[in-house]
Every structure is written in structure tokens, then in C-alpha cells.
C-alpha positions as CSV (number, residue, x, y, z in Angstrom):
1,M,4.8,11.3,15.0
2,K,4.3,15.0,15.3
3,A,7.5,15.9,16.9
4,L,9.8,18.8,17.1
5,L,12.9,16.8,17.6
6,M,15.7,19.2,18.7
7,L,18.1,17.2,16.7
8,G,21.6,18.5,13.2
9,A,20.9,17.4,9.8
10,L,21.6,14.0,8.2
11,L,23.7,13.9,5.1
12,G,22.4,12.1,2.0
13,T,24.6,11.0,-0.8
14,L,23.8,10.3,-4.4
15,P,25.4,7.3,-6.0
16,A,28.3,8.1,-8.4
17,A,26.3,6.7,-11.3
18,S,23.6,9.3,-11.0
19,S,23.6,12.2,-13.5
20,A,24.1,15.6,-11.9
21,R,21.7,17.0,-14.5
22,D,18.8,14.7,-13.6
23,A,16.3,15.6,-10.9
24,Q,15.3,12.5,-8.9
25,V,11.5,12.0,-8.8
26,V,10.3,10.0,-5.8
27,P,6.7,8.7,-6.2
28,L,4.3,9.0,-3.2
29,A,1.4,6.7,-2.4
30,I,-1.8,7.5,-0.5
31,H,-2.0,6.2,3.0
32,N,-5.1,6.2,5.1
33,V,-6.9,8.4,2.6
34,K,-5.1,11.6,3.6
35,Q,-1.4,10.9,4.3
36,F,1.4,9.9,2.0
37,T,4.0,7.1,2.0
38,L,7.2,6.5,0.0
39,E,9.0,3.4,-0.8
40,A,12.7,2.9,0.1
41,E,15.0,-0.1,-0.2
42,V,16.6,-1.0,3.1
43,A,18.8,-4.1,3.5
44,G,17.9,-5.3,0.0
45,K,14.1,-5.2,0.3
46,P,11.5,-2.5,-0.6
47,R,10.0,-1.0,2.5
48,R,7.0,1.4,3.0
49,F,7.5,4.6,5.1
50,L,5.2,7.4,6.1
51,F,6.5,10.7,4.5
52,D,6.3,13.2,7.3
53,T,8.0,16.6,7.2
54,G,7.3,17.0,10.9
55,E,9.1,13.8,11.8
56,G,12.4,15.6,12.8
57,I,14.5,12.5,12.6
58,T,13.7,9.4,10.5
59,M,12.2,6.5,12.3
60,I,12.4,2.7,11.7
61,S,10.3,0.0,13.4
62,P,11.8,-2.4,16.0
63,A,11.1,-5.2,13.5
64,L,13.2,-3.5,10.8
65,A,16.0,-2.7,13.2
66,K,16.2,-6.4,14.1
67,E,16.1,-7.4,10.4
68,I,19.1,-5.1,9.5
69,G,21.0,-6.5,12.5
70,C,20.9,-3.4,14.7
71,E,20.5,-3.7,18.4
72,P,19.1,-0.3,19.3
73,W,21.3,1.7,21.7
74,G,21.9,5.1,23.3
75,N,19.2,7.7,23.9
76,V,17.6,10.4,21.7
77,T,15.3,12.8,23.4
78,A,12.3,13.9,21.4
79,I,9.9,16.7,22.4
80,R,6.5,16.5,20.7
81,M,4.7,19.7,19.9
82,T,2.6,19.2,23.0
83,G,5.6,19.3,25.2
84,D,5.6,15.5,25.8
85,R,9.0,14.0,26.1
86,L,10.0,10.7,24.4
87,D,13.3,8.9,25.1
88,L,14.2,6.7,22.2
89,Q,17.0,4.4,21.1
90,R,18.8,4.6,17.8
91,C,20.5,2.7,15.0
92,D,23.4,4.2,13.0
93,D,24.5,4.3,9.4
94,V,21.3,3.1,7.9
95,R,21.2,3.2,4.1
96,F,17.9,4.1,2.2
97,G,17.6,3.5,-1.5
98,I,15.0,6.0,-2.7
99,G,14.3,6.0,-6.4
100,S,17.6,5.9,-8.2
101,A,19.5,7.6,-5.3
102,S,21.0,6.3,-2.1
103,F,20.9,8.2,1.2
104,V,22.8,7.3,4.4
105,A,21.3,8.3,7.7
106,P,24.0,8.5,10.4
107,S,21.3,7.9,13.0
108,V,17.6,6.9,13.0
109,I,15.3,6.4,15.9
110,V,13.6,3.1,16.6
111,Y,9.9,3.3,17.4
112,D,6.7,1.5,16.6
113,L,4.3,3.8,14.7
114,G,1.5,1.7,15.9
115,E,2.0,3.2,19.4
116,I,0.7,6.5,17.9
117,A,-1.5,5.5,14.9
118,G,-3.1,2.4,16.5
119,K,-2.3,-1.2,16.1
120,D,-5.0,-1.8,13.5
121,E,-3.4,0.6,11.0
122,A,-1.7,-0.8,7.9
123,R,1.8,-1.8,8.9
124,L,4.6,0.6,8.0
125,D,8.3,0.2,8.4
126,G,8.7,3.7,9.9
127,S,8.6,7.3,8.9
128,I,10.9,9.4,6.8
129,G,11.5,13.0,7.6
130,L,13.3,15.9,6.0
131,D,16.6,14.8,7.6
132,I,17.1,12.3,4.9
133,F,17.2,15.1,2.3
134,A,19.4,17.5,4.4
135,G,21.7,19.7,2.4
136,R,19.6,19.3,-0.7
137,T,16.8,21.2,-2.5
138,I,13.5,19.2,-2.7
139,T,10.1,20.0,-4.1
140,I,7.0,18.5,-2.5
141,D,4.2,18.2,-5.0
142,L,1.4,16.3,-3.2
143,A,-1.1,16.9,-6.0
144,E,1.1,14.9,-8.3
145,R,2.1,12.5,-5.5
146,R,5.8,13.1,-5.7
147,V,8.9,14.5,-4.1
148,I,11.6,15.8,-6.4
149,V,15.2,16.0,-5.4
150,E,16.3,18.9,-7.4
151,T,19.5,19.8,-9.3
152,P,20.8,23.4,-9.7
153,A,19.4,23.3,-13.3
154,S,16.0,21.8,-12.4
155,V,15.4,24.1,-9.5
156,K,15.9,27.2,-11.7
157,R,13.0,26.0,-13.9
158,R,10.9,25.0,-10.9
159,L,11.1,28.5,-9.3
160,V,9.7,30.4,-12.3
161,G,6.6,32.0,-11.0
162,A,7.1,30.8,-7.4
163,V,6.9,33.1,-4.4
164,E,9.6,33.0,-1.7
165,V,8.3,32.6,1.8
166,P,10.3,32.9,5.1
167,L,11.8,29.7,6.4
168,R,13.9,28.6,9.4
169,L,15.9,25.4,9.5
170,V,15.6,23.7,12.9
171,T,18.4,21.3,13.7
172,G,20.0,19.7,16.7
173,D,22.8,17.5,18.0
174,S,21.4,14.1,17.2
175,G,20.7,14.5,13.5
176,G,17.2,15.7,12.9
177,L,15.8,18.4,10.7
178,D,12.5,20.4,10.8
179,V,11.5,23.5,8.9
180,N,9.4,26.4,10.3
181,L,7.6,28.8,7.9
182,G,7.2,32.5,8.8
183,V,3.6,33.6,9.0
184,K,2.7,37.3,9.3
185,T,1.2,38.7,12.5
186,P,0.7,42.4,13.6
187,R,3.7,41.9,15.9
188,G,6.1,40.1,13.5
189,L,6.5,36.6,12.2
190,A,5.1,33.5,13.8
191,W,7.1,30.4,13.1
192,M,4.9,27.4,12.2
193,E,6.3,23.9,11.7
194,L,5.7,22.5,8.2
195,D,4.1,19.1,9.0
196,T,2.7,17.0,6.2
197,G,1.7,14.5,8.9
198,N,-1.0,17.1,9.8
199,A,-3.5,16.1,7.2
200,G,-6.6,17.2,9.0
201,P,-8.8,20.3,8.2
202,T,-7.1,22.6,10.7
203,I,-3.8,24.2,11.4
204,F,-2.7,24.4,15.0
205,V,-2.0,27.7,16.8
206,S,-0.5,28.2,20.2
207,E,-2.5,30.0,22.9
208,W,-0.1,32.9,23.0
209,M,-0.3,33.4,19.2
210,A,-4.1,33.0,19.0
211,P,-5.1,36.6,19.6
212,L,-2.7,37.8,16.9
213,F,-4.7,35.8,14.4
214,G,-8.1,37.0,15.7
215,L,-8.7,33.6,17.4
216,D,-10.3,33.0,20.7
217,P,-7.6,31.3,22.9
218,T,-10.2,29.8,25.3
219,T,-12.0,27.5,22.9
220,R,-10.7,24.3,21.4
221,Q,-13.3,24.3,18.6
222,P,-12.1,25.0,15.0
223,Q,-12.2,28.7,14.0
224,D,-12.0,30.4,10.6
225,V,-8.6,32.1,10.0
226,T,-6.6,33.6,7.2
227,V,-2.8,33.3,7.5
228,R,-0.3,35.0,5.2
229,L,3.1,33.8,4.2
230,A,4.8,36.6,2.3
231,S,2.2,37.4,-0.4
232,V,0.5,34.0,-0.2
233,D,-2.9,33.9,1.7
234,L,-4.3,30.7,3.1
235,Q,-7.9,30.7,4.2
236,T,-8.4,27.7,6.4
237,R,-9.5,26.7,9.9
238,A,-7.4,26.7,13.1
239,R,-7.5,24.9,16.4
240,V,-5.9,26.6,19.4
241,F,-3.6,24.0,21.0
242,P,-2.6,24.3,24.7
243,K,0.9,23.9,25.9
244,M,2.5,24.0,22.4
245,I,6.3,24.4,22.4
246,M,6.1,26.3,19.0
247,D,4.0,29.1,17.6
248,G,2.0,26.8,15.4
249,N,1.8,23.8,13.0
250,I,0.8,23.9,9.4
251,G,0.5,21.0,7.1
252,M,-1.5,19.8,4.1
253,Q,-3.9,22.8,4.6
254,L,-1.1,24.8,2.9
255,V,0.6,22.3,0.5
256,R,-2.4,20.1,-0.6
257,D,-3.0,22.5,-3.4
258,R,0.4,24.2,-3.6
259,V,3.9,23.0,-4.5
260,I,6.6,23.9,-2.0
261,T,10.3,23.9,-2.8
262,L,12.7,23.7,0.2
263,D,16.4,24.5,0.1
264,L,17.5,22.5,3.0
265,K,21.1,23.8,2.8
266,S,20.5,27.6,2.7
267,G,17.2,27.7,4.5
268,R,14.9,29.1,1.8
269,A,11.4,28.1,0.6
270,W,9.1,28.9,-2.3
271,L,5.4,28.3,-2.9
272,A,3.8,27.9,-6.3
273,P,0.3,26.9,-7.6
274,V,0.1,23.3,-8.6
275,K,-0.5,24.2,-12.3
276,A,2.8,26.2,-12.3
277,S,4.8,23.1,-11.2
278,K,4.5,20.9,-14.2
279,S,7.8,19.8,-15.6
């Protein structure tokens, strides 16, 4: 779900047995050729979730909610990047075992991914967003199919040769977390949501930002564009998206061949070439 969920960060907790010196490596698997999933244990069983940095707040399926004994309740309002409003119910205090770590989500939304992806898609148990990792520093390395939950020692090694790029944390009252990356324009920074769920060939740019990138705002056809984050240039294609509630959306076009490290506590981000990320 490509949502900007105006929602404050979930708190994850590492088990006491984990070593503070060891980074936690979370393997990713390919889903539908171009997206990624991760495995998490919920209610004593392994489950498969989409890994989507544009999710905002982590989602579980109605079937999983029933299995963990939760009767969904309340209301969480989600605003998709197109401006569409979703009113969703939630479950509270859901524990996810990811790798050797345990993370507790104070709230998750309950929704069937098939409503968006199509009923014929491979069944998933939901979608995990950045909110699960709130307050931590993580590295997303899609070339190696992994997410690394960093330690202070490991992140120092990771950032050797990396370039810091502007980042804003976007949080809200119901527990979600998105990150927006600052992209240079002649008038200042445009803030584009980092969305690994956007696995297509184009970034999305709002109509009002299109002229600043040399794009024709009247066409919906893909256009060549170069965007700059600090000193990092990305040559890609862009599609102008009407009625966006944000400046733009950028996904695997940026991080397919680059490693990105996100400090989800202090609000900082770094990009590095894949070859510089080996550990």
C-alpha cells in the first residue's frame, strides 16, 4: 500500500540475550520479480510480509488478526499519496520476531493486501514498514537482499565512503513512520517519500514540482529526468502524478543499485554504492 500515513513511531525492542555489538541481518526474498518480502515470526509461526518503506504503519491481514486472537477495533485514517482516504481498524501490542530480534508494535492496521495487489497474487500475511524499526539505525541493501539493524559500532564501519543526504522523518499520532528524502530543485529541496514498494521504472513527481525538474506537467507519459540528492545524481524516468499530497515518490530507482542507511531516531540518511557496503 503506497500510503503516506500521518501516523508517531513504533518502538522496537531487542531481546536481552542479543549482543549489543552484533548487527542484526534480516534476509529479504524476491516477491513478484521486483519487490521484496521478509519473514517474521508472529504467534509462534513464521509469516511472510512485504517489506515496504512507504507503508507508514505495519499491516497484518484479517486472517492473521483472527489467528492471534485480535478483534480489530478503533479507526486509523490513512491518506494514500493520491489523496485517497482509507479508514482502517487496528490491533495492538503485536510482537514480531525478525531474525534474532523481537519487535513489539503498539498498533498495526488490519487490511487485506489482495484488495490492492489483486486476489491472484501470492498470499502474504501483511506488509512491514519502517515503523517496526523506529528509533534504530538500519541499512537497506537490496542488491544483497538484506536489511541490517545496525549497532553504534557497525554503523561507523558502514558509513565509511557514504554520502549523507537530506532526510525528514514523518510521524503521526497513531504510530506510523515514513521518511522523505530531500531532492535539489532551483527553488529549494523537494521532499520525496522513500518507497521500496515503488518497484517500477519511474519515480513519481507532483504536478507543481514537475517544471522544477524540467518535466511537462500536462503529460502522464514517462519522461527522462536527473534528480540530485546532495552530491548523488540519479538518472531515471519520471511520471507526473496528479493530485499527489507530497512532492514526489522515489523507490527502487534509487536504492536498487545503492545502499541506504537510515537513522530513524535522529533523522539522517546516507547513500553508498553497493560495492562499498560489503561487511
